Biopython code that builds the backbone (N, CA, C, O; Angstrom):
import numpy as np
from Bio.PDB.StructureBuilder import StructureBuilder

atoms = [
    (1, "MET", "N", (171.963, 118.606, -59.839)),
    (1, "MET", "CA", (172.634, 119.205, -58.700)),
    (1, "MET", "C", (174.105, 118.819, -58.761)),
    (1, "MET", "O", (174.447, 117.657, -58.982)),
    (2, "TYR", "N", (174.958, 119.795, -58.565)),
    (2, "TYR", "CA", (176.377, 119.508, -58.460)),
    (2, "TYR", "C", (176.989, 120.380, -57.377)),
    (2, "TYR", "O", (176.388, 121.352, -56.919)),
    (3, "ALA", "N", (178.194, 120.010, -56.980)),
    (3, "ALA", "CA", (178.892, 120.745, -55.925)),
    (3, "ALA", "C", (180.360, 120.856, -56.302)),
    (3, "ALA", "O", (180.876, 120.065, -57.091)),
    (4, "ILE", "N", (181.010, 121.827, -55.738)),
    (4, "ILE", "CA", (182.452, 121.955, -55.850)),
    (4, "ILE", "C", (183.013, 121.627, -54.480)),
    (4, "ILE", "O", (182.665, 122.264, -53.485)),
    (5, "VAL", "N", (183.891, 120.620, -54.434)),
    (5, "VAL", "CA", (184.434, 120.145, -53.167)),
    (5, "VAL", "C", (185.931, 120.358, -53.133)),
    (5, "VAL", "O", (186.590, 120.466, -54.167)),
    (6, "ARG", "N", (186.458, 120.416, -51.910)),
    (6, "ARG", "CA", (187.898, 120.543, -51.702)),
    (6, "ARG", "C", (188.428, 119.188, -51.261)),
    (6, "ARG", "O", (187.971, 118.630, -50.263)),
    (7, "CYS", "N", (189.394, 118.660, -52.008)),
    (7, "CYS", "CA", (189.986, 117.376, -51.655)),
    (7, "CYS", "C", (191.456, 117.383, -52.055)),
    (7, "CYS", "O", (191.794, 117.534, -53.229)),
    (8, "GLY", "N", (192.314, 117.219, -51.071)),
    (8, "GLY", "CA", (193.736, 117.120, -51.331)),
    (8, "GLY", "C", (194.369, 118.387, -51.873)),
    (8, "GLY", "O", (195.309, 118.303, -52.664)),
    (9, "GLY", "N", (193.894, 119.546, -51.481)),
    (9, "GLY", "CA", (194.484, 120.786, -51.958)),
    (9, "GLY", "C", (193.952, 121.242, -53.309)),
    (9, "GLY", "O", (194.384, 122.275, -53.822)),
    (10, "HIS", "N", (193.027, 120.495, -53.893)),
    (10, "HIS", "CA", (192.426, 120.845, -55.173)),
    (10, "HIS", "C", (190.930, 121.002, -54.997)),
    (10, "HIS", "O", (190.358, 120.504, -54.027)),
    (11, "GLN", "N", (190.291, 121.697, -55.935)),
    (11, "GLN", "CA", (188.846, 121.805, -55.948)),
    (11, "GLN", "C", (188.323, 121.085, -57.179)),
    (11, "GLN", "O", (188.849, 121.267, -58.277)),
    (12, "GLU", "N", (187.294, 120.272, -57.004)),
    (12, "GLU", "CA", (186.734, 119.465, -58.078)),
    (12, "GLU", "C", (185.230, 119.694, -58.166)),
    (12, "GLU", "O", (184.549, 119.830, -57.150)),
    (13, "LYS", "N", (184.725, 119.734, -59.392)),
    (13, "LYS", "CA", (183.280, 119.807, -59.616)),
    (13, "LYS", "C", (182.747, 118.383, -59.668)),
    (13, "LYS", "O", (183.207, 117.573, -60.472)),
    (14, "VAL", "N", (181.767, 118.074, -58.801)),
    (14, "VAL", "CA", (181.256, 116.702, -58.710)),
    (14, "VAL", "C", (179.741, 116.690, -58.781)),
    (14, "VAL", "O", (179.069, 117.642, -58.385)),
    (15, "ALA", "N", (179.225, 115.588, -59.294)),
    (15, "ALA", "CA", (177.797, 115.288, -59.275)),
    (15, "ALA", "C", (177.669, 113.843, -58.806)),
    (15, "ALA", "O", (178.669, 113.136, -58.685)),
    (16, "VAL", "N", (176.454, 113.409, -58.545)),
    (16, "VAL", "CA", (176.231, 112.046, -58.076)),
    (16, "VAL", "C", (176.633, 111.067, -59.187)),
    (16, "VAL", "O", (176.334, 111.294, -60.360)),
    (17, "ASP", "N", (177.312, 109.982, -58.808)),
    (17, "ASP", "CA", (177.813, 108.914, -59.681)),
    (17, "ASP", "C", (179.038, 109.320, -60.502)),
    (17, "ASP", "O", (179.418, 108.580, -61.410)),
    (18, "ASP", "N", (179.663, 110.446, -60.228)),
    (18, "ASP", "CA", (180.932, 110.791, -60.880)),
    (18, "ASP", "C", (182.058, 109.994, -60.242)),
    (18, "ASP", "O", (182.035, 109.730, -59.040)),
    (19, "VAL", "N", (183.047, 109.611, -61.048)),
    (19, "VAL", "CA", (184.239, 108.926, -60.551)),
    (19, "VAL", "C", (185.391, 109.916, -60.611)),
    (19, "VAL", "O", (185.704, 110.447, -61.677)),
    (20, "LEU", "N", (186.023, 110.166, -59.470)),
    (20, "LEU", "CA", (187.123, 111.130, -59.364)),
    (20, "LEU", "C", (188.420, 110.411, -59.035)),
    (20, "LEU", "O", (188.421, 109.354, -58.403)),
    (21, "THR", "N", (189.518, 110.998, -59.471)),
    (21, "THR", "CA", (190.837, 110.551, -59.064)),
    (21, "THR", "C", (191.418, 111.662, -58.200)),
    (21, "THR", "O", (191.734, 112.744, -58.695)),
    (22, "VAL", "N", (191.558, 111.389, -56.902)),
    (22, "VAL", "CA", (192.043, 112.383, -55.950)),
    (22, "VAL", "C", (193.353, 111.896, -55.339)),
    (22, "VAL", "O", (193.747, 110.747, -55.539)),
    (23, "GLU", "N", (194.018, 112.765, -54.601)),
    (23, "GLU", "CA", (195.241, 112.369, -53.925)),
    (23, "GLU", "C", (194.957, 111.224, -52.963)),
    (23, "GLU", "O", (193.824, 111.038, -52.519)),
    (24, "LYS", "N", (195.988, 110.467, -52.648)),
    (24, "LYS", "CA", (195.831, 109.232, -51.881)),
    (24, "LYS", "C", (195.118, 109.484, -50.549)),
    (24, "LYS", "O", (195.492, 110.366, -49.777)),
    (25, "LEU", "N", (194.077, 108.674, -50.307)),
    (25, "LEU", "CA", (193.298, 108.754, -49.082)),
    (25, "LEU", "C", (193.513, 107.487, -48.272)),
    (25, "LEU", "O", (193.708, 106.405, -48.826)),
    (26, "SER", "N", (193.474, 107.635, -46.959)),
    (26, "SER", "CA", (193.547, 106.452, -46.109)),
    (26, "SER", "C", (192.148, 105.862, -46.002)),
    (26, "SER", "O", (191.172, 106.591, -45.822)),
    (27, "GLY", "N", (192.055, 104.576, -46.109)),
    (27, "GLY", "CA", (190.768, 103.892, -46.040)),
    (27, "GLY", "C", (190.788, 102.674, -46.923)),
    (27, "GLY", "O", (191.620, 102.551, -47.822)),
    (28, "GLU", "N", (189.869, 101.778, -46.662)),
    (28, "GLU", "CA", (189.792, 100.532, -47.415)),
    (28, "GLU", "C", (188.807, 100.669, -48.564)),
    (28, "GLU", "O", (187.974, 101.575, -48.583)),
    (29, "ILE", "N", (188.914, 99.759, -49.518)),
    (29, "ILE", "CA", (188.010, 99.743, -50.655)),
    (29, "ILE", "C", (186.595, 99.469, -50.152)),
    (29, "ILE", "O", (186.375, 98.532, -49.385)),
    (30, "GLY", "N", (185.645, 100.281, -50.582)),
    (30, "GLY", "CA", (184.260, 100.137, -50.163)),
    (30, "GLY", "C", (183.859, 101.043, -49.013)),
    (30, "GLY", "O", (182.669, 101.212, -48.748)),
    (31, "SER", "N", (184.837, 101.633, -48.323)),
    (31, "SER", "CA", (184.491, 102.538, -47.219)),
    (31, "SER", "C", (184.083, 103.898, -47.782)),
    (31, "SER", "O", (184.359, 104.208, -48.941)),
    (32, "THR", "N", (183.425, 104.702, -46.952)),
    (32, "THR", "CA", (182.938, 106.004, -47.395)),
    (32, "THR", "C", (183.785, 107.115, -46.810)),
    (32, "THR", "O", (184.316, 106.998, -45.706)),
    (33, "VAL", "N", (183.902, 108.191, -47.565)),
    (33, "VAL", "CA", (184.602, 109.395, -47.121)),
    (33, "VAL", "C", (183.690, 110.579, -47.384)),
    (33, "VAL", "O", (182.802, 110.512, -48.235)),
    (34, "THR", "N", (183.910, 111.664, -46.651)),
    (34, "THR", "CA", (183.133, 112.883, -46.854)),
    (34, "THR", "C", (184.076, 114.016, -47.214)),
    (34, "THR", "O", (185.204, 114.085, -46.725)),
    (35, "PHE", "N", (183.602, 114.896, -48.071)),
    (35, "PHE", "CA", (184.370, 116.061, -48.495)),
    (35, "PHE", "C", (183.597, 117.317, -48.124)),
    (35, "PHE", "O", (182.368, 117.327, -48.195)),
    (36, "PRO", "N", (184.299, 118.385, -47.726)),
    (36, "PRO", "CA", (183.600, 119.642, -47.453)),
    (36, "PRO", "C", (183.218, 120.337, -48.756)),
    (36, "PRO", "O", (184.016, 120.395, -49.692)),
    (37, "ALA", "N", (182.009, 120.857, -48.814)),
    (37, "ALA", "CA", (181.527, 121.550, -50.008)),
    (37, "ALA", "C", (181.990, 123.001, -49.976)),
    (37, "ALA", "O", (181.914, 123.659, -48.938)),
    (38, "VAL", "N", (182.469, 123.500, -51.112)),
    (38, "VAL", "CA", (182.890, 124.891, -51.248)),
    (38, "VAL", "C", (181.772, 125.702, -51.889)),
    (38, "VAL", "O", (181.593, 126.882, -51.589)),
    (39, "LEU", "N", (181.013, 125.043, -52.787)),
    (39, "LEU", "CA", (179.916, 125.695, -53.502)),
    (39, "LEU", "C", (178.921, 124.610, -53.899)),
    (39, "LEU", "O", (179.327, 123.512, -54.282)),
    (40, "VAL", "N", (177.629, 124.899, -53.814)),
    (40, "VAL", "CA", (176.598, 123.939, -54.214)),
    (40, "VAL", "C", (175.644, 124.631, -55.168)),
    (40, "VAL", "O", (175.176, 125.735, -54.892)),
    (41, "VAL", "N", (175.354, 123.982, -56.296)),
    (41, "VAL", "CA", (174.409, 124.510, -57.277)),
    (41, "VAL", "C", (173.275, 123.502, -57.413)),
    (41, "VAL", "O", (173.497, 122.339, -57.751)),
    (42, "ASP", "N", (172.060, 123.966, -57.144)),
    (42, "ASP", "CA", (170.874, 123.115, -57.260)),
    (42, "ASP", "C", (169.889, 123.826, -58.180)),
    (42, "ASP", "O", (169.111, 124.667, -57.729)),
    (43, "GLY", "N", (169.920, 123.494, -59.450)),
    (43, "GLY", "CA", (169.053, 124.160, -60.422)),
    (43, "GLY", "C", (169.502, 125.596, -60.608)),
    (43, "GLY", "O", (170.637, 125.852, -61.010)),
    (44, "ASP", "N", (168.604, 126.538, -60.315)),
    (44, "ASP", "CA", (168.934, 127.961, -60.433)),
    (44, "ASP", "C", (169.493, 128.540, -59.140)),
    (44, "ASP", "O", (169.947, 129.684, -59.122)),
    (45, "GLN", "N", (169.466, 127.772, -58.066)),
    (45, "GLN", "CA", (169.911, 128.259, -56.758)),
    (45, "GLN", "C", (171.387, 127.915, -56.546)),
    (45, "GLN", "O", (171.781, 126.752, -56.628)),
    (46, "VAL", "N", (172.197, 128.944, -56.273)),
    (46, "VAL", "CA", (173.617, 128.769, -55.991)),
    (46, "VAL", "C", (173.859, 129.112, -54.528)),
    (46, "VAL", "O", (173.522, 130.205, -54.073)),
    (47, "ILE", "N", (174.449, 128.168, -53.793)),
    (47, "ILE", "CA", (174.697, 128.359, -52.365)),
    (47, "ILE", "C", (176.197, 128.484, -52.163)),
    (47, "ILE", "O", (176.953, 127.559, -52.462)),
    (48, "SER", "N", (176.624, 129.636, -51.652)),
    (48, "SER", "CA", (178.057, 129.842, -51.430)),
    (48, "SER", "C", (178.367, 130.455, -50.068)),
    (48, "SER", "O", (179.537, 130.670, -49.753)),
    (49, "GLU", "N", (177.348, 130.745, -49.248)),
    (49, "GLU", "CA", (177.590, 131.305, -47.926)),
    (49, "GLU", "C", (178.102, 130.214, -46.995)),
    (49, "GLU", "O", (177.541, 129.119, -46.974)),
    (50, "PRO", "N", (179.155, 130.485, -46.223)),
    (50, "PRO", "CA", (179.736, 129.452, -45.354)),
    (50, "PRO", "C", (178.775, 128.881, -44.317)),
    (50, "PRO", "O", (178.850, 127.691, -44.008)),
    (51, "ASP", "N", (177.877, 129.696, -43.775)),
    (51, "ASP", "CA", (176.964, 129.166, -42.761)),
    (51, "ASP", "C", (175.941, 128.204, -43.364)),
    (51, "ASP", "O", (175.542, 127.249, -42.697)),
    (52, "LYS", "N", (175.508, 128.424, -44.596)),
    (52, "LYS", "CA", (174.590, 127.491, -45.259)),
    (52, "LYS", "C", (175.336, 126.271, -45.778)),
    (52, "LYS", "O", (174.782, 125.171, -45.787)),
    (53, "LEU", "N", (176.584, 126.441, -46.211)),
    (53, "LEU", "CA", (177.375, 125.324, -46.720)),
    (53, "LEU", "C", (177.760, 124.342, -45.618)),
    (53, "LEU", "O", (178.061, 123.183, -45.903)),
    (54, "ALA", "N", (177.755, 124.789, -44.370)),
    (54, "ALA", "CA", (178.108, 123.909, -43.263)),
    (54, "ALA", "C", (177.107, 122.763, -43.129)),
    (54, "ALA", "O", (177.431, 121.726, -42.550)),
    (55, "LYS", "N", (175.894, 122.940, -43.659)),
    (55, "LYS", "CA", (174.885, 121.884, -43.601)),
    (55, "LYS", "C", (175.085, 120.832, -44.685)),
    (55, "LYS", "O", (174.597, 119.711, -44.541)),
    (56, "TYR", "N", (175.784, 121.158, -45.756)),
    (56, "TYR", "CA", (175.929, 120.240, -46.892)),
    (56, "TYR", "C", (177.110, 119.307, -46.695)),
    (56, "TYR", "O", (178.128, 119.673, -46.107)),
    (57, "GLN", "N", (176.947, 118.087, -47.205)),
    (57, "GLN", "CA", (177.991, 117.083, -47.089)),
    (57, "GLN", "C", (177.991, 116.258, -48.369)),
    (57, "GLN", "O", (176.937, 115.830, -48.840)),
    (58, "VAL", "N", (179.168, 116.039, -48.926)),
    (58, "VAL", "CA", (179.336, 115.227, -50.128)),
    (58, "VAL", "C", (179.989, 113.918, -49.695)),
    (58, "VAL", "O", (181.093, 113.916, -49.151)),
    (59, "THR", "N", (179.298, 112.808, -49.940)),
    (59, "THR", "CA", (179.830, 111.504, -49.559)),
    (59, "THR", "C", (180.297, 110.771, -50.802)),
    (59, "THR", "O", (179.735, 110.928, -51.886)),
    (60, "ALA", "N", (181.349, 109.957, -50.621)),
    (60, "ALA", "CA", (181.899, 109.194, -51.733)),
    (60, "ALA", "C", (182.352, 107.831, -51.230)),
    (60, "ALA", "O", (182.632, 107.651, -50.045)),
    (61, "GLU", "N", (182.418, 106.876, -52.148)),
    (61, "GLU", "CA", (182.850, 105.522, -51.842)),
    (61, "GLU", "C", (184.204, 105.290, -52.503)),
    (61, "GLU", "O", (184.397, 105.643, -53.666)),
    (62, "ILE", "N", (185.140, 104.697, -51.766)),
    (62, "ILE", "CA", (186.475, 104.433, -52.304)),
    (62, "ILE", "C", (186.407, 103.208, -53.214)),
    (62, "ILE", "O", (185.961, 102.137, -52.803)),
    (63, "LEU", "N", (186.859, 103.386, -54.463)),
    (63, "LEU", "CA", (186.851, 102.302, -55.442)),
    (63, "LEU", "C", (188.171, 101.546, -55.473)),
    (63, "LEU", "O", (188.185, 100.333, -55.686)),
    (64, "GLY", "N", (189.279, 102.246, -55.264)),
    (64, "GLY", "CA", (190.572, 101.583, -55.288)),
    (64, "GLY", "C", (191.699, 102.565, -55.500)),
    (64, "GLY", "O", (191.492, 103.777, -55.550)),
    (65, "ALA", "N", (192.902, 102.018, -55.624)),
    (65, "ALA", "CA", (194.099, 102.838, -55.798)),
    (65, "ALA", "C", (194.426, 102.971, -57.275)),
    (65, "ALA", "O", (194.044, 102.132, -58.090)),
    (66, "ALA", "N", (195.133, 104.034, -57.603)),
    (66, "ALA", "CA", (195.593, 104.271, -58.971)),
    (66, "ALA", "C", (196.928, 104.997, -58.887)),
    (66, "ALA", "O", (197.297, 105.521, -57.836)),
    (67, "LYS", "N", (197.644, 105.022, -59.999)),
    (67, "LYS", "CA", (198.909, 105.744, -60.063)),
    (67, "LYS", "C", (198.881, 106.711, -61.229)),
    (67, "LYS", "O", (198.247, 106.459, -62.253)),
    (68, "GLY", "N", (199.579, 107.820, -61.054)),
    (68, "GLY", "CA", (199.676, 108.815, -62.104)),
    (68, "GLY", "C", (200.710, 108.413, -63.148)),
    (68, "GLY", "O", (201.278, 107.324, -63.075)),
    (69, "PRO", "N", (200.953, 109.278, -64.109)),
    (69, "PRO", "CA", (201.935, 108.958, -65.146)),
    (69, "PRO", "C", (203.354, 108.981, -64.590)),
    (69, "PRO", "O", (203.636, 109.648, -63.595)),
    (70, "LYS", "N", (204.229, 108.250, -65.243)),
    (70, "LYS", "CA", (205.637, 108.182, -64.835)),
    (70, "LYS", "C", (206.309, 109.502, -65.190)),
    (70, "LYS", "O", (206.162, 110.013, -66.300)),
    (71, "ILE", "N", (207.045, 110.040, -64.233)),
    (71, "ILE", "CA", (207.816, 111.264, -64.437)),
    (71, "ILE", "C", (209.284, 110.886, -64.336)),
    (71, "ILE", "O", (209.726, 110.354, -63.317)),
    (72, "ASN", "N", (210.047, 111.164, -65.405)),
    (72, "ASN", "CA", (211.474, 110.863, -65.415)),
    (72, "ASN", "C", (212.263, 112.103, -65.025)),
    (72, "ASN", "O", (212.001, 113.198, -65.524)),
    (73, "ILE", "N", (213.235, 111.925, -64.127)),
    (73, "ILE", "CA", (214.064, 113.013, -63.630)),
    (73, "ILE", "C", (215.509, 112.668, -63.948)),
    (73, "ILE", "O", (215.966, 111.567, -63.639)),
    (74, "MET", "N", (216.222, 113.583, -64.552)),
    (74, "MET", "CA", (217.622, 113.343, -64.920)),
    (74, "MET", "C", (218.474, 114.443, -64.333)),
    (74, "MET", "O", (218.251, 115.621, -64.609)),
    (75, "HIS", "N", (219.463, 114.063, -63.513)),
    (75, "HIS", "CA", (220.435, 115.014, -62.975)),
    (75, "HIS", "C", (221.736, 114.828, -63.754)),
    (75, "HIS", "O", (222.166, 113.701, -63.996)),
    (76, "TYR", "N", (222.351, 115.925, -64.137)),
    (76, "TYR", "CA", (223.575, 115.848, -64.933)),
    (76, "TYR", "C", (224.471, 117.018, -64.557)),
    (76, "TYR", "O", (224.018, 118.159, -64.479)),
    (77, "ARG", "N", (225.728, 116.731, -64.329)),
    (77, "ARG", "CA", (226.710, 117.799, -64.101)),
    (77, "ARG", "C", (227.775, 117.700, -65.178)),
    (77, "ARG", "O", (228.341, 116.633, -65.416)),
    (78, "ASN", "N", (228.034, 118.799, -65.810)),
    (78, "ASN", "CA", (228.953, 118.852, -66.942)),
    (78, "ASN", "C", (230.407, 118.581, -66.514)),
    (78, "ASN", "O", (230.844, 119.051, -65.464)),
    (79, "LYS", "N", (231.134, 117.836, -67.316)),
    (79, "LYS", "CA", (232.583, 117.596, -67.193)),
    (79, "LYS", "C", (232.992, 116.804, -65.957)),
    (79, "LYS", "O", (234.180, 116.752, -65.640)),
    (80, "THR", "N", (232.054, 116.187, -65.251)),
    (80, "THR", "CA", (232.431, 115.422, -64.064)),
    (80, "THR", "C", (232.047, 113.963, -64.173)),
    (80, "THR", "O", (232.450, 113.162, -63.329)),
    (81, "GLY", "N", (231.289, 113.595, -65.173)),
    (81, "GLY", "CA", (230.840, 112.225, -65.316)),
    (81, "GLY", "C", (229.682, 111.877, -64.398)),
    (81, "GLY", "O", (229.362, 110.701, -64.222)),
    (82, "TYR", "N", (229.054, 112.879, -63.816)),
    (82, "TYR", "CA", (227.945, 112.636, -62.888)),
    (82, "TYR", "C", (226.632, 112.622, -63.656)),
    (82, "TYR", "O", (226.259, 113.615, -64.279)),
    (83, "LYS", "N", (225.939, 111.498, -63.610)),
    (83, "LYS", "CA", (224.594, 111.374, -64.165)),
    (83, "LYS", "C", (223.763, 110.568, -63.176)),
    (83, "LYS", "O", (224.237, 109.587, -62.602)),
    (84, "ARG", "N", (222.536, 110.987, -62.989)),
    (84, "ARG", "CA", (221.647, 110.235, -62.117)),
    (84, "ARG", "C", (220.240, 110.289, -62.693)),
    (84, "ARG", "O", (219.736, 111.363, -63.023)),
    (85, "ARG", "N", (219.621, 109.146, -62.811)),
    (85, "ARG", "CA", (218.281, 109.054, -63.361)),
    (85, "ARG", "C", (217.333, 108.535, -62.285)),
    (85, "ARG", "O", (217.607, 107.527, -61.633)),
    (86, "MET", "N", (216.218, 109.234, -62.109)),
    (86, "MET", "CA", (215.209, 108.843, -61.138)),
    (86, "MET", "C", (213.840, 108.907, -61.798)),
    (86, "MET", "O", (213.673, 109.527, -62.849)),
    (87, "GLY", "N", (212.874, 108.269, -61.182)),
    (87, "GLY", "CA", (211.504, 108.311, -61.663)),
    (87, "GLY", "C", (210.544, 108.440, -60.498)),
    (87, "GLY", "O", (210.901, 108.200, -59.345)),
    (88, "HIS", "N", (209.315, 108.824, -60.823)),
    (88, "HIS", "CA", (208.300, 109.008, -59.782)),
    (88, "HIS", "C", (206.926, 108.768, -60.382)),
    (88, "HIS", "O", (206.654, 109.191, -61.505)),
    (89, "ARG", "N", (206.047, 108.082, -59.630)),
    (89, "ARG", "CA", (204.633, 107.935, -59.970)),
    (89, "ARG", "C", (203.818, 108.289, -58.742)),
    (89, "ARG", "O", (203.938, 107.651, -57.696)),
    (90, "GLN", "N", (202.992, 109.307, -58.878)),
    (90, "GLN", "CA", (202.186, 109.796, -57.761)),
    (90, "GLN", "C", (201.047, 108.824, -57.458)),
    (90, "GLN", "O", (200.334, 108.422, -58.378)),
    (91, "PRO", "N", (200.854, 108.434, -56.193)),
    (91, "PRO", "CA", (199.722, 107.553, -55.854)),
    (91, "PRO", "C", (198.424, 108.353, -55.745)),
    (91, "PRO", "O", (198.401, 109.446, -55.179)),
    (92, "TYR", "N", (197.355, 107.798, -56.291)),
    (92, "TYR", "CA", (196.034, 108.410, -56.252)),
    (92, "TYR", "C", (195.013, 107.397, -55.733)),
    (92, "TYR", "O", (195.304, 106.205, -55.630)),
    (93, "THR", "N", (193.823, 107.882, -55.411)),
    (93, "THR", "CA", (192.703, 107.044, -55.012)),
    (93, "THR", "C", (191.510, 107.408, -55.887)),
    (93, "THR", "O", (191.225, 108.590, -56.084)),
    (94, "GLN", "N", (190.815, 106.411, -56.410)),
    (94, "GLN", "CA", (189.611, 106.665, -57.184)),
    (94, "GLN", "C", (188.399, 106.529, -56.277)),
    (94, "GLN", "O", (188.275, 105.559, -55.530)),
    (95, "VAL", "N", (187.501, 107.516, -56.350)),
    (95, "VAL", "CA", (186.286, 107.518, -55.538)),
    (95, "VAL", "C", (185.081, 107.774, -56.431)),
    (95, "VAL", "O", (185.193, 108.440, -57.460)),
    (96, "ARG", "N", (183.914, 107.237, -56.029)),
    (96, "ARG", "CA", (182.645, 107.491, -56.723)),
    (96, "ARG", "C", (181.754, 108.279, -55.779)),
    (96, "ARG", "O", (181.538, 107.869, -54.638)),
    (97, "VAL", "N", (181.238, 109.403, -56.244)),
    (97, "VAL", "CA", (180.369, 110.257, -55.436)),
    (97, "VAL", "C", (179.013, 109.572, -55.311)),
    (97, "VAL", "O", (178.380, 109.239, -56.313)),
    (98, "THR", "N", (178.573, 109.365, -54.069)),
    (98, "THR", "CA", (177.307, 108.667, -53.824)),
    (98, "THR", "C", (176.184, 109.594, -53.415)),
    (98, "THR", "O", (175.016, 109.221, -53.527)),
    (99, "GLY", "N", (176.497, 110.794, -52.941)),
    (99, "GLY", "CA", (175.401, 111.692, -52.552)),
    (99, "GLY", "C", (175.864, 113.075, -52.194)),
    (99, "GLY", "O", (176.989, 113.285, -51.742)),
    (100, "ILE", "N", (174.962, 114.021, -52.409)),
    (100, "ILE", "CA", (175.144, 115.417, -51.979)),
    (100, "ILE", "C", (173.912, 115.732, -51.146)),
    (100, "ILE", "O", (172.826, 115.948, -51.684)),
    (101, "GLU", "N", (174.087, 115.755, -49.823)),
    (101, "GLU", "CA", (172.954, 115.924, -48.936)),
    (101, "GLU", "C", (173.070, 117.219, -48.148)),
    (101, "GLU", "O", (174.154, 117.775, -47.977)),
    (102, "ALA", "N", (171.914, 117.682, -47.673)),
    (102, "ALA", "CA", (171.860, 118.876, -46.846)),
    (102, "ALA", "C", (171.420, 118.522, -45.437)),
    (102, "ALA", "O", (170.833, 119.363, -44.757)),
    (103, "GLY", "N", (171.682, 117.306, -44.977)),
    (103, "GLY", "CA", (171.167, 116.849, -43.694)),
    (103, "GLY", "C", (172.064, 117.093, -42.521)),
    (103, "GLY", "O", (171.633, 116.887, -41.386)),
    (104, "ARG", "N", (173.319, 117.532, -42.730)),
    (104, "ARG", "CA", (174.262, 117.684, -41.630)),
    (104, "ARG", "C", (174.027, 119.008, -40.907)),
    (104, "ARG", "O", (173.626, 119.995, -41.523)),
    (105, "LYS", "N", (174.281, 119.024, -39.578)),
    (105, "LYS", "CA", (174.131, 120.269, -38.806)),
    (105, "LYS", "C", (175.461, 120.769, -38.354)),
    (105, "LYS", "O", (175.539, 121.804, -37.692)),
]
sb = StructureBuilder()
sb.init_structure("model")
sb.init_model(0)
sb.init_chain("A")
sb.init_seg("    ")
for serial, (resi, resn, name, xyz) in enumerate(atoms, 1):
    if name == "N":
        sb.init_residue(resn, " ", resi, " ")
    sb.init_atom(name, np.array(xyz, "f"), 0.0, 1.0, " ", f" {name:<3s}", serial, name[0])
structure = sb.get_structure()
């Protein structure tokens, strides 16, 4: 069984015990978060109707923080001596999917 969930403006395919890197979430290490399911596949049965998907819930446990790759930014203006160098690392959160249940109403 797997599901496609929406988290942080992206859609991810998840199964139980998968480790995902998603955009930074508020919460402490060890706490649980829930994601809304966009699509659920259970064997040969595919569930994509919004009224049936409202019952499904994907739970995950926060493992910790992570950072993305370093991005270097260089600003330069010709003939003026203006140079500026900046960098950026996007903060992420790693989560482990603990369950895909159909128990929610």
